[in-house]
Each structure stands twice: as C-alpha cells, then as structure tokens.
N, C-alpha and C positions, 0 to 999 in steps of 0.2 A: 720471157719473162712478159708479161703483159703491162703496157705503158697507160696511164693515168685515163685515158680515153675507154678503152678495153676494157680496163674495169670499172668505171664509170656503167658502159652500157652492158655489161654481163649483170651490175646488182640494178641497175634502176630500168633496164626494159622491159617492160610489163606490161606494156601497148595501153594504149589508152581507150577513146570514146566513151567515157562520160559523159553525161547531158547530150547526145548524138554526133557531139564534135569528135570529128577522126581526125582530122590536118593537124600535123604537126607544126611549129613555127617553119619560120623560111629565116635565113641569114644571109650576110654578101658582105663583103671586103674589096676593099677599093682601095690605094694608093696609086701616087705618081711620085716617082722618084728620079732624082737630078743626076745628072752625067760624072757629079762632081764629089766623090766618097766623101771629103768633109763636110757639104752639105746634105748628102742622101744616111750618112750614118744616123741623124738624128732626125730622120724625118717620119713623122706618123702614117699609123696606117687602119682606116675606120670599117668598126666588125657593123651591122648593123643585127637584132637580131626581134622579128617582131609575128605576133599572130592573130591572124585580121579576127580571129572569132571568139580567143580566151587571154589571159593575161599571160606573161612570160611568171611563172614559178622560181626558172631555175637557171643560171646559166656557166657552162663553162665553157672557155678559148684556149687553145694552147697553140703553139708554133712551132713547126718543124723547120729547123734549120738545118742545110743540107750538110752541115760539115759538126751534126751534134747530135747524140743520139743518147738518150731518150728526148720526146718531144721536152717544151721547154711549156710550163702550166703558167698561163697570162691571168688568167680570173677564174673565181669558184663564189659564186653568190647569189645574193637576189639582187640586186644592183644597188647597193651599196658600194662605195669608193674601198670600202678596205679589203672589196673579191680581192682586189688586183695583187699578186706576190710579185717580191724581186724575180729576177732585173727588171719586173715592168711595174713596179709601183710606187715610184717616184714623180716619173710623169704622165702619167695613163691619167685617163678620168672616163666618168660614166653618163650619158644622160638619158631622160625619157623616164618615164613611169611605169612602163611593164603592161600598162592596160592594153587588154585589145586595141590592135591598129593602131597602138603606138610604140608598142615594145621598148629597147634601148638601142643607144649609139654608144658605143665603145669607142675610143679614142686609146689607140695602142704603141706605143714608145719605148722601145726599151733603154730604159736606165743607163747605160753605157753605150750606149748608138747599137746597130747594128753592125757585125760582125763584114770586114770586109771579104767581097769574093764569095758573098750568100747568098742562096736565095732562100725564101721563106714561103712556107704554107701554111695559113690560117686555118682550124680547125676548130669548130662549132658543135657542142652539145647543148640542147637548149629543151627545157621543159615544159610546156603548157599549165595554165592551170588543172586541165581536162587530165593531164597524165599522158597525152602525146608526146610522142620523142623525136627531137629531128636530130640525127644523129651524122 
C-alpha cells in the first residue's frame, strides 16, 4: 500500500518548467537534540523550503519514526498554520511568505513528544509556482 508521499507524487508529478524555470524547490532540516530524553522529547526540528526563482505553491512534510509504519503526515498546505495535522498541530509553527527566495520555515514539534529510542527522518514534497516538484 503506498504511503501519502507516493500517492502525492503519483497524482501531482507532472513536470515543471513553466516560464523557463525548471528548478524544483530545495529543502533542509536541522535539529540538535539533548542527551537527556526528558529534554529531547520536546525539542523542535526546523524544516526550510525555498525556491530561488519561483514562489512555493504547496508543501507536504512527513516524519518517519523508526518504530512506526507508515510515515506520519506533519504538514499539508499552502503556508497557513492550519496545515499542521495531529500529532503535530499544537506546538508546530510556520513562518515566511512562500515568495521566491524566501520560502517557508517550519518548526516541527510532536504534541506528545518524540518517542523514546526512536530516530526521525523528515521528508518534504514541495511544488513551486511553476509546477516543479521537489521530492
């Protein structure tokens, strides 16, 4: 059974290149976790999504926790805070305008904390205003 990421790409990967822009958005994720689990479980991961030439039209972010299948959907939207989904909706936030060169910065925190002895991988799907897809 495909997960949300595969289904999104299958439905929306139509190629880009509108108006001469063929470069998809770029993303980054960073976090520094404490060695003390009581502190680390409530720490945030910062995810950046930007496109130098076009604005960001849509973003989906998922978290793959080593002890869970399937991936958890963190964010699905066009820039508003309503795009965060439980269990990420309470403490997560988004900033930035989505404009070319600006993009978005998402601060991701799991409402009940990160599970103990789990590693987290963040996956981003972003579509720019010209239809280029970052997978």
